[in-house]
C-alpha positions in Angstrom: 0.0 0.0 0.0 1.5 3.4 -1.0 2.6 5.4 2.0 4.8 8.4 2.8 8.3 7.2 3.1 10.5 10.3 2.7 10.3 14.0 2.9 12.5 16.9 1.7 13.0 20.3 3.3 14.5 23.0 1.1 16.4 25.7 3.0 18.0 29.0 2.2 20.4 28.4 5.0 20.9 24.7 5.4 22.9 24.9 8.6 20.4 27.2 10.3 17.5 24.9 9.3 19.4 21.8 10.5 20.0 23.4 13.9 16.3 24.4 14.1 14.9 20.9 13.5 17.6 19.2 15.6 16.8 21.4 18.6 13.0 21.4 18.0 12.4 17.7 17.3 15.7 15.9 18.2 16.2 14.8 14.5 19.7 13.7 13.5 21.5 14.6 10.3 24.1 12.9 8.2 25.9 14.3 5.1 25.3 12.4 1.9 28.4 10.9 0.4 27.2 11.3 -3.2 25.6 14.8 -3.3 25.1 18.1 -1.4 22.2 16.7 0.7 21.7 16.1 4.4 20.0 12.8 5.3 17.5 13.2 8.2 16.3 10.6 10.6 13.3 11.7 12.7 12.8 10.7 16.3 10.1 8.8 18.0 8.6 5.2 17.7 8.2 5.3 14.0 11.0 7.3 12.5 10.8 8.5 8.9 13.7 9.3 6.6 14.0 12.7 5.1 16.5 15.0 3.4 17.5 18.6 3.4 19.1 20.6 0.6 19.7 24.1 -0.6 16.5 25.7 -2.0 16.6 25.1 -5.8 14.0 27.8 -6.7 12.0 30.5 -5.1 8.8 29.2 -3.6 10.1 25.6 -3.3 8.3 23.9 -0.4 8.6 20.8 1.7 7.7 17.7 -0.4 6.5 14.3 0.8 7.4 11.2 -1.2 5.1 8.2 -1.5 6.5 4.8 -2.1 5.0 3.2 -5.2 5.8 0.1 -7.2 6.4 2.1 -10.4 7.2 5.8 -10.8 6.3 5.5 -14.5 2.9 3.9 -13.9 1.9 6.3 -11.2 3.2 9.4 -13.1 0.9 8.3 -15.9 -2.0 8.0 -13.5 -1.3 11.5 -12.2 -1.7 12.9 -15.7 -4.9 10.8 -16.3 -6.4 12.1 -13.1 -5.8 15.8 -14.0 -2.5 16.3 -12.2 0.9 17.4 -13.6 4.4 15.9 -13.5 6.7 18.8 -12.9 10.0 16.8 -12.4 10.0 13.7 -14.6 11.4 10.4 -13.5 14.9 10.9 -12.2 17.5 8.4 -11.1 19.2 8.6 -7.7 22.2 6.2 -8.2 22.2 3.3 -5.7 18.8 4.3 -4.2 16.0 4.4 -6.8 13.8 6.7 -8.9 11.6 9.7 -8.2 9.3 12.1 -9.9 7.6 15.2 -8.5 4.0 15.9 -9.3 1.2 18.4 -8.6 -2.3 17.2 -7.6 -5.4 18.9 -9.0 -5.1 21.6 -6.3 -1.4 22.4 -7.2 0.0 20.7 -4.1 3.4 19.1 -4.8 4.2 15.5 -3.8 6.8 13.0 -4.9 6.6 9.5 -6.2 9.5 7.1 -5.1 10.4 3.6 -6.2 13.5 2.2 -4.4 16.0 0.3 -6.6 19.5 -0.2 -5.2 20.6 -1.1 -8.8 19.7 2.3 -10.1 23.0 3.4 -11.7 
């Protein structure tokens, strides 16, 4: 069943944002070895993974990623249901594939399919 498995927080000042969330929620951060990206582990009984990066464009907001069996199939369904794909299927080497979409109300969300063989 598709569920939220990852979130991303864009930040103008990544260090300031990291400190804010670490102090507020007790989240931990680790630098990615492959890109300029902080990996986040939330606290609590059911931690969720997340990421933080430098804001890529004005107005970029936090995005939740939903685990789906196929980014391609679900991106097609987004279009059929009246949504938009604003970032097409993109490979994250060694992790999987994602796409970013807009629903019919212009809310952004991501699709995520894990694939450790994504190269």
